C-alpha positions as CSV (number, residue, x, y, z in Angstrom):
1,M,171.7,147.7,139.3
2,E,175.0,146.2,138.0
3,A,176.7,143.3,140.1
4,G,179.7,144.2,142.2
5,P,183.1,142.9,140.9
6,L,183.1,139.6,142.9
7,E,179.4,139.0,142.2
8,K,180.3,138.3,138.5
9,P,180.9,134.5,138.1
10,V,184.0,135.2,135.9
11,N,185.6,137.4,138.6
12,R,184.8,134.7,141.2
13,N,186.5,132.2,139.1
14,I,189.6,134.5,138.8
15,C,189.6,134.8,142.6
16,E,189.3,130.9,142.8
17,A,192.3,130.5,140.4
18,L,194.4,132.9,142.5
19,R,193.6,130.9,145.7
20,L,194.2,127.6,144.0
21,S,197.7,128.9,142.8
22,E,198.6,129.8,146.5
23,E,197.5,126.2,147.6
24,L,199.6,124.7,144.8
25,L,202.5,126.8,145.8
26,A,202.2,125.5,149.5
27,L,201.8,122.0,148.3
28,S,204.9,122.2,146.0
29,A,207.0,123.6,149.0
30,Q,205.7,120.8,151.2
31,G,206.3,118.2,148.4
32,E,209.8,119.3,147.8
33,E,210.7,119.4,151.4
34,Q,209.4,115.8,151.8
35,A,210.5,114.3,148.4
36,M,212.3,111.1,148.6
37,D,213.7,111.0,145.2
38,D,214.4,113.1,142.0
39,G,211.1,112.0,140.6
40,C,209.1,113.6,143.3
41,R,211.4,116.7,143.2
42,I,210.5,117.0,139.5
43,L,206.9,116.5,140.1
44,F,206.7,119.2,142.8
45,G,208.8,121.5,140.7
46,I,206.2,121.3,138.0
47,V,203.5,121.9,140.4
48,R,205.4,125.0,141.6
49,D,205.8,126.2,137.9
50,C,202.2,125.8,137.1
51,A,201.1,127.6,140.3
52,H,203.2,130.6,139.1
53,K,201.7,130.4,135.6
54,I,198.2,130.2,136.9
55,R,198.7,133.1,139.2
56,S,200.4,135.3,136.7
57,S,197.5,134.5,134.2
58,A,194.8,135.3,136.8
59,E,196.5,138.5,137.9
60,R,196.8,139.6,134.3
61,E,193.2,138.8,133.7
62,R,192.1,140.7,136.8
63,E,194.1,143.8,135.5
64,T,192.4,143.5,132.1
65,H,188.8,143.3,133.8
66,S,189.9,146.3,135.9
67,Y,190.9,148.4,132.9
68,T,187.7,147.5,131.1
69,G,185.5,148.3,134.1
70,H,184.4,144.7,134.8
71,W,186.4,144.9,138.0
72,E,186.5,147.7,140.5
73,R,190.2,148.9,141.1
74,G,191.1,148.0,144.7
75,A,188.4,145.3,145.1
76,V,189.5,142.5,147.2
77,S,190.2,139.2,145.4
């Protein structure tokens, strides 16, 4: 019997990347709000940009897995 979509380690890792990107977005918003200087604002802007790149790449990879049958369409991540 084949493992479900989230039982595969690679798919769990994709889900974890998506979760981490959400945490990074929350951290960047908090960091920008509490920034005391331009250096802090730059740092948390970089964190935000990286979070978006991680999320975009993970979503794209999830779609690739879906199209190749390694991820069930509609499976929760």
